[in-house]
N, C-alpha and C positions, 0 to 999 in steps of 0.2 A: 253522518252519525247524529247530529243535532236533531234532524227530522225524525229519525227513528226513536230517540229518547223522548221527544215531545209527544209522539204518538202514544207511547206506553204510559207516560206520566199523566197525560190528560184523559186516557181511556177512550179515545176516539174509536168508534166501531168500524175500523178498517182492517181488513185482512190482506196479507200479501203486500205489505209496504216495502218497496224496493229500497235498500240502503245504498246500492251502488255496486261498482265493480272494482276489483283490484287485480293487479298483475305485477309480476316481478320475475326475476331470474329463476327459472325452474318451476314457476307456478302461476296460476291465474284462475279467477273464478268470479262468482257472483253470490250475493246473499239476499235472503228474504226473511223478514222478521214478522211474526204474527202475534197478536194478543187478543184474548177474548174479552177482557174487561180491564178496569183500572188496575194498575200495578202489574207485577209479574205473577200471573196466575199459573196453576198447574197446566193450563192449556196453552201457555205461551211457548212458541218454538222458534227456532231459527234454522234456515236451510241454506247451505253453501255448496258451491261447486268448485272443485279444484282439480288440478292435473299433476301427475308425476311422470317424469320422462327419464329414461336411462338409455345408454347406447351399448350395443354389443358388437362383437366381431363376427361376421357371417362365417359359417362353417360348411355351408352347402352351396353348390353352384349347379344350375341347370341351364341347358341350352338346347336348341333344335338344330340338328345338322342333317344334311341330306345330299343326294346326288341327282343331277339332271343329265340325262343321257338321250342323245338323238341318233337315229339310224334310219336307213331307207325303208325298213319294214318294222311293224310293231313287234314281231317276234324277235328280230335282231336287236331292237332297242331294249326289250325286256331282258334278253339274255345277257347283254353287255351290262345293263344296270344291276342285275343280280350279282354278277362277278365283282363289280365295283363296290356294291354294298357289303358283300362278304369281306372284302379287303378292309373296308371302313370299319365294320364291326370288330374284326380281329385286331385292328389297330387300337381301337378304343379299349377293348378288353385287356390289351397288353400295356395300357398306359393309365391304369388306376380306376377304370370304370368296371363296376360289377355287372354281371349279367342281369340282375334285377334292376339295374339302373338304366337299362335300354328298353325302350318301348316304341314300336312302330306307330307313328302318328299320322301318316299319310302316304298314299300310293295312287298315282294317276297315270293313265296312258291316253295320249291325245294326238290327233293328226295335226300336222303343220301344213298350211296352205299358202299359196301365193295370192297376189291381188286379184287373180281370176278365179280363185276357189279351187285350183288344182292342188291335189295333195303332193307335197314335196318330201315328206318323210314323217316319222313318228317320234314323239318324245315321251320319256318316262321320268316322272318325279317321284322320288322315294325319300321319306323323311323319318328321322328318329328323334324322339325326345330322350335326352341324356341327363342323368342326375349323378353328380359326384359329391362324395362326402370328404374327399381330400382335395381341398381347394388349391393347395400348392401345386398339384399336378395337372390342373385343368388346362393351363396354357400349353404345356407339352402335349397333352392329349389332343387338343384342337389342331396343333401344328402337324402332329403325326397323322391325324385323320385327313388333312389336306394332302399330305404327301402320298397317302395310300389311295385316295379317291381320285386324285388328279384335278384337272381344270373344271370338271363338272361339280366340284364341291360347292355346297351352299350352307351358309350359317346364318340363322335368323334372329339371334338375340341371346343375351345372357342375363340370368337373374341370380342374385345372391340372396341367401336367406339364412336364418338361424334355426337349426333343427329343434333345439330344446330351449324354450324361452321361459321355463318355469322360474328359474332364479331371477331373471331380469324382470319378469312380471311381478314377482314378490317385492323386489326393491322398488319398482314403480308404484305399486299399490301403497307400500309403506310411506313413500314420499308424498303421494296424493292425500292420504289420510292425515298425515302430519300437517301438511299445509292447510287442509280443510279445517282442522281444529284450531290452528293459529288464527286463521282469518275469522272463524266463527267467534272465538274468544274476544278478538278485537271489536267486532261489531256488537257483541253482547255487552262488553264493558262500556262502549259508547252509549248504549241504551240503558245503562244503570243496572245491568243484570249479570249473571254468571252462567256458565254452561253446566247443564246437567248431563243425563245419560243420552247415549245415541238411540234414536228412535227408528231410523231408517237409513239404509245405504243402498244406492244403486250405482252400478259401475259399468264402464265400457272400456275395452282395450283395443289397441291397434298396433300393428307391426307390419307394414307393407313391405314386400320384397323390393330390393333395390335392383332396378332394371337398367341395363345399358344396351343401346343399339350397337350393332356391329359396325365400327367405324374404321376397321383396318382390313387390308387385303390379305388373303391367305395365299401363300405362294409355296411352290415346291422348291426345295433347296436345302442348304445347310443350316438354316435357322432352326434352333432346337426347341424354342418355346415362344408362343404368342404372349406378349406382356399383358397381364391382367392385374387390376387393382381392386381388391374386394371392399376397401373402405370400412365404414362402420354403419350400423343400422339402428335407428331409434325404435324403442319399445315404449309406448305411452299408455297410461291408464287415466281415465277421467272418472271422478267420483262425485256423486251428489249426496250429501249427508244432512240429515235432519236431527238436531239436538233439542232436548228439552231445556227450557230456561228456568232459572230459579232466582 
């Protein structure tokens, strides 16, 4: 702070004098103060960066599920795979998945060979991308899919996300702007000035989905639901704000 105040008071012709960084619970940023000539002139500004972060409860889950089928011939493998995929899809549709939440994401047929290159059979891999908006039913849907598809079931991962982040983003923006103003006022006061109007605001937001690898086995049997924990998901906004000084 003393350095910034000295620069303004002496009128040294330096622009972009860094006053330092601050961080704390729920916020953190940096500041830059500029002055065109001695004293606080109309051209004097201060620029700060701050962040706001809130957490929300995921309401959407997506995962990839499929069937791996092997048979002596390609046609037999495909026919068996088709039957198992129909059973898998029917199971998902009967356990909270809408038809619009199902999308085929992969289908492959390939030959299996031994160490001499002799074909020993054929395999079919068939995959579905599944999206559910009722997270509470996802565990039961996955278990039912395993029961319907049998031992060839494959599950590739689970992502939890928030479908409507508008309210969370609004709260994060407000927190970021509030912290930016607090920090800017502190820096300005240390330089013997006060804040004026906002001249410029730039912002970025982030809310990555929460991904979990599949770490449990899917078995056929009386188990009614695979245990899933959705946790919480952060939504953060970073702002850089330039204020006029007076």
